[in-house]
N, CA, C and O atoms as a GROMACS GRO file, in nm:
protein
  256
    1MET      N    1   0.084  -0.118   0.000
    1MET     CA    2   0.000   0.000   0.000
    1MET      C    3   0.089   0.125   0.000
    1MET      O    4   0.192   0.128   0.068
    2ASP      N    5   0.050   0.225  -0.076
    2ASP     CA    6   0.131   0.347  -0.081
    2ASP      C    7   0.089   0.442   0.031
    2ASP      O    8  -0.013   0.422   0.096
    3GLY      N    9   0.169   0.546   0.052
    3GLY     CA   10   0.149   0.635   0.164
    3GLY      C   11   0.091   0.770   0.128
    3GLY      O   12   0.122   0.870   0.193
    4ASN      N   13   0.008   0.776   0.023
    4ASN     CA   14  -0.048   0.904  -0.020
    4ASN      C   15  -0.178   0.941   0.051
    4ASN      O   16  -0.219   1.057   0.044
    5ASN      N   17  -0.242   0.847   0.118
    5ASN     CA   18  -0.369   0.873   0.188
    5ASN      C   19  -0.348   0.871   0.338
    5ASN      O   20  -0.300   0.773   0.394
    6ARG      N   21  -0.386   0.982   0.403
    6ARG     CA   22  -0.368   0.995   0.547
    6ARG      C   23  -0.450   0.891   0.624
    6ARG      O   24  -0.409   0.846   0.731
    7ALA      N   25  -0.566   0.853   0.570
    7ALA     CA   26  -0.655   0.758   0.637
    7ALA      C   27  -0.590   0.621   0.654
    7ALA      O   28  -0.630   0.544   0.742
    8ASN      N   29  -0.491   0.588   0.572
    8ASN     CA   30  -0.425   0.457   0.579
    8ASN      C   31  -0.314   0.452   0.685
    8ASN      O   32  -0.262   0.344   0.713
    9ILE      N   33  -0.279   0.567   0.743
    9ILE     CA   34  -0.164   0.574   0.833
    9ILE      C   35  -0.212   0.609   0.973
    9ILE      O   36  -0.288   0.704   0.992
   10ARG      N   37  -0.166   0.534   1.071
   10ARG     CA   38  -0.199   0.556   1.212
   10ARG      C   39  -0.070   0.551   1.294
   10ARG      O   40   0.033   0.502   1.246
   11GLN      N   41  -0.076   0.601   1.416
   11GLN     CA   42   0.037   0.585   1.506
   11GLN      C   43   0.058   0.436   1.527
   11GLN      O   44  -0.037   0.360   1.546
   12GLY      N   45   0.185   0.395   1.523
   12GLY     CA   46   0.217   0.255   1.539
   12GLY      C   47   0.223   0.176   1.410
   12GLY      O   48   0.256   0.057   1.412
   13THR      N   49   0.192   0.239   1.297
   13THR     CA   50   0.198   0.172   1.167
   13THR      C   51   0.343   0.156   1.124
   13THR      O   52   0.424   0.248   1.138
   14HIS      N   53   0.377   0.040   1.072
   14HIS     CA   54   0.512   0.010   1.024
   14HIS      C   55   0.522   0.055   0.879
   14HIS      O   56   0.444   0.010   0.795
   15VAL      N   57   0.617   0.144   0.849
   15VAL     CA   58   0.624   0.206   0.717
   15VAL      C   59   0.768   0.217   0.666
   15VAL      O   60   0.864   0.202   0.741
   16PHE      N   61   0.780   0.242   0.536
   16PHE     CA   62   0.905   0.284   0.473
   16PHE      C   63   0.886   0.430   0.434
   16PHE      O   64   0.787   0.466   0.371
   17ILE      N   65   0.983   0.516   0.472
   17ILE     CA   66   0.977   0.658   0.436
   17ILE      C   67   1.100   0.696   0.356
   17ILE      O   68   1.201   0.626   0.357
   18VAL      N   69   1.090   0.810   0.286
   18VAL     CA   70   1.206   0.869   0.220
   18VAL      C   71   1.232   1.002   0.289
   18VAL      O   72   1.143   1.085   0.302
   19GLN      N   73   1.356   1.021   0.334
   19GLN     CA   74   1.395   1.146   0.398
   19GLN      C   75   1.427   1.249   0.290
   19GLN      O   76   1.456   1.213   0.176
   20LYS      N   77   1.422   1.377   0.326
   20LYS     CA   78   1.445   1.486   0.231
   20LYS      C   79   1.577   1.468   0.156
   20LYS      O   80   1.580   1.480   0.034
   21GLN      N   81   1.685   1.440   0.229
   21GLN     CA   82   1.816   1.428   0.165
   21GLN      C   83   1.830   1.303   0.078
   21GLN      O   84   1.925   1.291   0.001
   22ASP      N   85   1.736   1.209   0.091
   22ASP     CA   86   1.742   1.083   0.014
   22ASP      C   87   1.643   1.079  -0.101
   22ASP      O   88   1.627   0.975  -0.165
   23GLN      N   89   1.576   1.192  -0.130
   23GLN     CA   90   1.473   1.190  -0.234
   23GLN      C   91   1.529   1.156  -0.372
   23GLN      O   92   1.464   1.083  -0.447
   24ARG      N   93   1.646   1.206  -0.405
   24ARG     CA   94   1.704   1.176  -0.537
   24ARG      C   95   1.744   1.029  -0.550
   24ARG      O   96   1.721   0.968  -0.654
   25SER      N   97   1.803   0.974  -0.446
   25SER     CA   98   1.847   0.834  -0.451
   25SER      C   99   1.734   0.736  -0.419
   25SER      O  100   1.746   0.616  -0.443
   26GLU      N  101   1.624   0.789  -0.365
   26GLU     CA  102   1.509   0.708  -0.324
   26GLU      C  103   1.545   0.602  -0.221
   26GLU      O  104   1.482   0.496  -0.216
   27LYS      N  105   1.646   0.630  -0.138
   27LYS     CA  106   1.681   0.540  -0.028
   27LYS      C  107   1.569   0.544   0.076
   27LYS      O  108   1.530   0.652   0.121
   28LEU      N  109   1.518   0.429   0.113
   28LEU     CA  110   1.407   0.420   0.207
   28LEU      C  111   1.456   0.387   0.348
   28LEU      O  112   1.553   0.314   0.366
   29THR      N  113   1.386   0.441   0.446
   29THR     CA  114   1.415   0.416   0.586
   29THR      C  115   1.292   0.351   0.648
   29THR      O  116   1.180   0.398   0.630
   30GLU      N  117   1.314   0.242   0.720
   30GLU     CA  118   1.205   0.167   0.781
   30GLU      C  119   1.184   0.213   0.924
   30GLU      O  120   1.280   0.245   0.994
   31GLY      N  121   1.058   0.216   0.969
   31GLY     CA  122   1.031   0.254   1.107
   31GLY      C  123   0.883   0.248   1.140
   31GLY      O  124   0.800   0.206   1.059
   32VAL      N  125   0.852   0.291   1.264
   32VAL     CA  126   0.716   0.291   1.315
   32VAL      C  127   0.672   0.435   1.336
   32VAL      O  128   0.745   0.515   1.394
   33VAL      N  129   0.552   0.469   1.288
   33VAL     CA  130   0.500   0.606   1.294
   33VAL      C  131   0.474   0.647   1.440
   33VAL      O  132   0.406   0.578   1.515
   34LYS      N  133   0.530   0.763   1.476
   34LYS     CA  134   0.503   0.824   1.606
   34LYS      C  135   0.401   0.937   1.591
   34LYS      O  136   0.304   0.943   1.666
   35ASP      N  137   0.424   1.028   1.492
   35ASP     CA  138   0.335   1.142   1.468
   35ASP      C  139   0.310   1.157   1.319
   35ASP      O  140   0.397   1.130   1.237
   36ILE      N  141   0.189   1.200   1.285
   36ILE     CA  142   0.155   1.234   1.147
   36ILE      C  143   0.163   1.385   1.135
   36ILE      O  144   0.095   1.457   1.208
   37LEU      N  145   0.246   1.434   1.043
   37LEU     CA  146   0.272   1.577   1.032
   37LEU      C  147   0.192   1.646   0.922
   37LEU      O  148   0.177   1.768   0.926
   38THR      N  149   0.141   1.572   0.824
   38THR     CA  150   0.061   1.630   0.717
   38THR      C  151  -0.085   1.637   0.762
   38THR      O  152  -0.140   1.539   0.810
   39ASN      N  153  -0.146   1.755   0.746
   39ASN     CA  154  -0.286   1.773   0.787
   39ASN      C  155  -0.386   1.739   0.678
   39ASN      O  156  -0.499   1.701   0.708
   40SER      N  157  -0.346   1.751   0.551
   40SER     CA  158  -0.440   1.726   0.442
   40SER      C  159  -0.468   1.576   0.429
   40SER      O  160  -0.384   1.494   0.468
   41PRO      N  161  -0.584   1.538   0.374
   41PRO     CA  162  -0.619   1.396   0.364
   41PRO      C  163  -0.533   1.318   0.265
   41PRO      O  164  -0.517   1.196   0.280
   42THR      N  165  -0.476   1.386   0.163
   42THR     CA  166  -0.387   1.319   0.068
   42THR      C  167  -0.270   1.411   0.036
   42THR      O  168  -0.276   1.532   0.056
   43HIS      N  169  -0.163   1.352  -0.016
   43HIS     CA  170  -0.048   1.428  -0.064
   43HIS      C  171   0.017   1.348  -0.175
   43HIS      O  172   0.041   1.228  -0.157
   44PRO      N  173   0.046   1.410  -0.290
   44PRO     CA  174   0.098   1.336  -0.404
   44PRO      C  175   0.236   1.272  -0.382
   44PRO      O  176   0.270   1.175  -0.449
   45HIS      N  177   0.315   1.326  -0.288
   45HIS     CA  178   0.449   1.272  -0.264
   45HIS      C  179   0.455   1.187  -0.138
   45HIS      O  180   0.562   1.138  -0.101
   46GLY      N  181   0.343   1.168  -0.072
   46GLY     CA  182   0.338   1.087   0.050
   46GLY      C  183   0.311   1.173   0.172
   46GLY      O  184   0.350   1.290   0.177
   47ILE      N  185   0.245   1.114   0.269
   47ILE     CA  186   0.213   1.183   0.394
   47ILE      C  187   0.340   1.196   0.478
   47ILE      O  188   0.414   1.098   0.494
   48LYS      N  189   0.366   1.315   0.531
   48LYS     CA  190   0.486   1.338   0.611
   48LYS      C  191   0.461   1.289   0.754
   48LYS      O  192   0.359   1.322   0.815
   49VAL      N  193   0.555   1.210   0.807
   49VAL     CA  194   0.543   1.154   0.941
   49VAL      C  195   0.676   1.167   1.016
   49VAL      O  196   0.781   1.189   0.955
   50ARG      N  197   0.668   1.153   1.147
   50ARG     CA  198   0.787   1.140   1.233
   50ARG      C  199   0.785   0.998   1.288
   50ARG      O  200   0.685   0.953   1.343
   51LEU      N  201   0.896   0.930   1.273
   51LEU     CA  202   0.908   0.793   1.324
   51LEU      C  203   0.942   0.796   1.473
   51LEU      O  204   0.979   0.901   1.527
   52GLU      N  205   0.929   0.682   1.538
   52GLU     CA  206   0.964   0.671   1.680
   52GLU      C  207   1.111   0.703   1.705
   52GLU      O  208   1.149   0.742   1.815
   53SER      N  209   1.195   0.686   1.601
   53SER     CA  210   1.338   0.717   1.613
   53SER      C  211   1.365   0.867   1.599
   53SER      O  212   1.478   0.911   1.619
   54GLY      N  213   1.261   0.946   1.563
   54GLY     CA  214   1.276   1.090   1.547
   54GLY      C  215   1.300   1.134   1.403
   54GLY      O  216   1.303   1.254   1.376
   55ILE      N  217   1.316   1.040   1.312
   55ILE     CA  218   1.340   1.072   1.171
   55ILE      C  219   1.210   1.118   1.106
   55ILE      O  220   1.104   1.059   1.129
   56VAL      N  221   1.219   1.224   1.025
   56VAL     CA  222   1.102   1.278   0.955
   56VAL      C  223   1.116   1.249   0.806
   56VAL      O  224   1.225   1.264   0.749
   57GLY      N  225   1.006   1.209   0.743
   57GLY     CA  226   1.007   1.184   0.600
   57GLY      C  227   0.867   1.157   0.549
   57GLY      O  228   0.770   1.159   0.625
   58ARG      N  229   0.858   1.131   0.419
   58ARG     CA  230   0.729   1.104   0.356
   58ARG      C  231   0.712   0.953   0.334
   58ARG      O  232   0.804   0.885   0.289
   59VAL      N  233   0.594   0.904   0.366
   59VAL     CA  234   0.564   0.761   0.357
   59VAL      C  235   0.559   0.719   0.211
   59VAL      O  236   0.486   0.778   0.131
   60LYS      N  237   0.637   0.617   0.177
   60LYS     CA  238   0.636   0.560   0.043
   60LYS      C  239   0.562   0.427   0.039
   60LYS      O  240   0.494   0.396  -0.059
   61ARG      N  241   0.576   0.347   0.145
   61ARG     CA  242   0.507   0.217   0.151
   61ARG      C  243   0.463   0.190   0.292
   61ARG      O  244   0.533   0.223   0.388
   62ILE      N  245   0.346   0.130   0.304
   62ILE     CA  246   0.294   0.088   0.434
   62ILE      C  247   0.306  -0.063   0.442
   62ILE      O  248   0.260  -0.134   0.352
   63LEU      N  249   0.367  -0.113   0.547
   63LEU     CA  250   0.382  -0.257   0.566
   63LEU      C  251   0.263  -0.310   0.644
   63LEU      O  252   0.222  -0.251   0.744
   64THR      N  253   0.209  -0.422   0.599
   64THR     CA  254   0.092  -0.479   0.667
   64THR      C  255   0.129  -0.606   0.739
   64THR      O  256   0.043  -0.668   0.802
   0.00000   0.00000   0.00000
């Protein structure tokens, strides 16, 4: 599942995100969502979240 819809993402969801500095290389970082930072219901580049590790990025894939 992709991370463009806010309704699909909750605190505690296991996700892959792309950090700002990794957007060109598309290097993904795995983690668990702590906070959802995007207020709109959708975003074309992915919903911005903060992981439990403190890393901020946009959700590319949601792990089920």
